N, C-alpha and C positions, 0 to 999 in steps of 0.2 A: 374060121380063127373063132372066139370066143364073143361075145358082147365086149364086155367086161377089154379087152383087148383093144377091139376098132375101137370103144369109145377111147380109150388113154390113143392111139394112135392118132387115133381124125381131133385129140385136143392138140397135142401137141404145138403142132403152129401155128396156137394165140396163142401158146404159153410161151416162148418164143418170141415174140414181136411184142409181149406185154413186160419183157423184161429190161430192153432198152427205156423204158415207160419213169420204171422203177429204179432205175438206180442213177437218172437226174437227178440233180438237186433240191431240192426246194427253194431256194436264193442261193446266191444269182440262179433266176433261167434266163440271161438277157442283160445286154449292155443296163446300164446306168445313167441315168441324167441326173447332173450333177447342174442348177440353174447359181450363177454365177450374176449379184445385182448390183454391174454392171459393165461399163465399154472395154475392149479387149485391150488388152495391152495397160493398163491401170493398176496398182499395186493390189490393188479388192486380186481381180484378175492373171494378174498370177501367180496367189497365195491357191483359187481356186484349181487352178494347171497344179502347181506342185504336191495339191492333196490329191486335188484326181486319181494323180500315179503313182504313189505311192498305196490310198485305200484298192487302188487296181488290182498292185501286184502283195497283197496279202485278201486279200480276197477274192484274185482267179478271174476278174469279167472287166472287161474293158465300159471309163467311169470317160460319155462323155461333157465336157462342159458344155452348157449350155447359158448366151451373155441372154441375160436379162433386164440393158437399162435402163431407166424412164420412171416417172415422178419419186425421187428420190429414193429406191430402191423398192414404194409397194407393189407395185410391178412385181419384182422378184420374189417376195413379199406371199402374195394374195395367188401364187402360182406354186411356192412352193406347198403353200396350206390345201390346194385344187385340182392336186394332184392324185391317184389310187399312191391308198395306202398297202403298195405289196413289197415295199421298200426296194423301188428300180426308180423312186426320182433325190432328190437330199439336193440339199445347196444351201453356203455360207448365210448366217445368220450374224449381225453386227450390235454396235450398239445404239447408229442410227434407226436403222432397220426394226428391231427387237427393243431398243428401253425407250428413241426418241418421239420414231414416227407414230406409232396409234399417239401420241398426247397431240401432234401439228397437226395430224391430214387425217381424213377422212375410210377405213379401208376396213374394208369385209372385212378380212381377217382376224382373226385375235389370235395375239402370239400366246402368250401359256394355251388358250383353251385349242387350238387349228393347231396347233404345229409340235411333231416331239425333238429333245434335244437332246441333240449324242452327244453332245460333244464343246470344250471350247481349244478351242488356234492359238491365238500368241492376241498377245499386248500389245497393242504397237503404241510410239511416244511421237509426239509433234513439237516440233521446233516453233516459237515466237520471233517473228524476223520479222524486218522497220528498213524506214531508210533511214542512209549513213546520220541527217541530219537531227534523225530525234537516239538516235544511238550512245549518244558523252556521254559515260557515266553510266554505262549499264543499263537494266534491269534498275534498276535504281531510279535511276535521271528520266528514263524512260517515262514510267508512270507519277514525278513529278509533272517533269510536263504536262501530260496528259488531265490531272488531278487542276492542275494554271488553267485548263484549257477544255472545261465536260463540254461535249457533245461539239467542237470540233473536227478532233483527230479521227482520218478512218479506218478504216479493220473491209478488211475482206475476206468471202465464204463462200464454202466453195457451194452453197444452200439452207433457207432453212434447214433449222435441226441435222442440218450434218455433222460431222462428228468435227469437220472444222468451229462448226460452227458454235457449237455445246461448248467447243475448249475455247474457244473465247470467253463467253459467258461466262464460267469456271472461271477463269481468269479474271473480267472482266468484277464478276461480284467477289472473291478475294483480294482481291484491291482496292474494291471503294469504287472502281473507275466508270462516268461515261462516252462512248466509244458513240460510233455511226456507221451502223453496221452497213457494208453493199457489199449483196448474197451477189453471188455468180451461179452461172450451172458447170459446176466441177469444179476443183484443182486445178485444172488444167487456164485456164482463164484469167485465173484468180492470183497461179502468181504471176504471167504473164504482163498486168498490167500491174501487179504488185512490181518487179523488177522496170517496168514504163513511166517510172513517178503519179498512176495517175488513183491506186490510193496509195498510205503509212504507213501499211500494218495490215501485218494477218497468219494465218498456221497451215503451216503444211509436213509433208510426214518425210524426217530426216533423208532418207535415200536422194528424194528433189530437193531438200535445204538446200544438200554439204555443198554443193560444186555451186553455187545461190553465195551462199558465205566463202567459198576460197577466192573467186575472180571477184568481194565486196563489191558484188552488184544490189546487193540486202546485209546490212546487220544480222546478226541470232543475236538475239537478246537467253533468251531460256527454252531449255527443255521442258516439254510434261512431265518426265518418269521425277519417280519418287527423287531420285541418288542421279550425278552424273552422269554421260552415258558415253561405255568405250568406244562408239566411232564417235564421238563428240566433244572428247575430253575436253577443251579447253575450253565451249559452253555449259554454263550451270544451270543447274535445273531452278527451275521458277522460287519451289519450295527455297534456296536457299537467303531468299529477301520475301519469300511469303510459308512459313514456316503451318508444315501440313502439305501446300498444296502439289495435289495430282489431277491430272488427268490425260486418262487415256487411251485411245481404240480398242476395243477390241472386239474380235472377230471368233464365231463360232461353225458345229455345222449343225443344220437339223434337216425337218424331217415331215412329211403330211402323219399326221397327231397318232393314227388307230393303225401306227408303219405296225407291224411285228415287236411283243419282249423283245424276239428271238433274231432279230433282223436292229431291231436299234444295237441290242448287246453286242452284232457284230460289226459294226457299223463303227460305234468306240475305243472296239477291240483294233482298227484296221487303224482308229483318226489315232490310238494313242499311242503304235507298232512308228506311225511314222515321224511322231514325235519324239521319239526314239532311235532315229535314221540319222547318220550322221552329213550323209547329206543334203535333206533337212533343216538341218540344224544351220547349215551351213548358209542355205537360200532364205531363210529366214534373218539368220544374223543383215545378209547383204543389206537386207528391208528394215533392217532395223528393227526386226519383232522382238518380245521373247518370250517363246513358249510357254506357256499353261496349260500343262493337257489334265483339264477336269471330270470328271464321271457323271454320268447322263444325268439324275440325280443330283449331283452338285452343281450340274454349267442350270440345272432350271431355274436350281435355287437364289444362284446367282445372277439368273435375267431376271424375275424374280425381283431381286434384289432394286438393280438397277433401272427394270420401269416402274419402280417408286422413289427413286429417288431423283430421274429426268421427269420424273410426272410435277414432282414440284416446282424444276426450274424454266421446264414449260409454261408451271403459270404465274410463277412469279416474275415473266418476262413477257407475257402476254408471245407469246409464237406462234406465228400464220406462213404460210408456205409462204415462201420468196418474202418472205422478209427482213 
């Protein structure tokens, strides 16, 4: 046997062993972790799970939702920013965590420098609710009552800087009202106290509001979308009384900032694909969400604009944790 032939035969097994490694995809190499800044069962958690399931179907790898609630979403945002930027950790970013928290809480993460912005998922309107005795005359009547008794009528929120809180602040500024803020640790306890009569008004998402309104436990005064919603056609948009008013919750997907550009692009494609899936669209509609797909560049620009907008609101209102 020649030396050349003997060398070829000896090297063959090693070449065979190397082939599976070369065939493995560069990404994803293992299941993705999808961090949700909320406890299981809420609207944010449901949205994360719907998106995780559909992203998994597109990229061919499982996506596991990990709930990181607490500190108004700061814990989750910092966990996403600090994760390995290898494309195997993503998470939900929303108006409170990306645009408001940086102005209200001390955060180790910079939401523009330390996060890659994958894309927008949806915008979600809220409903302004009040006790029945404050609802006579609709939204105009409510505004008149609050103006006649400044700093006496209460409104609840799910915490300082939360989606609900900034929605109410937007409404108060637009209407020129002064009310008493009562913060809670989440929307659930706030809604319970509103129904019980312990607070007089508040905002919550459309799905949570509808059963309360149908049972006449509270009155719906207006929605925060620009126009009336298909889910609540009998409830006026607040803009019908306060022209130009709009205050929407919004949700998107983010990742650690140094995630490879090609992975960001694939995650963005998977997000867009999910938002064209009829089953996903139906599920979002059930939650009152309006699909709002955006490219990574557009979403990053949107977050920057919202960060400036809500920074100004936070400064005007001197927002502080749990105030």
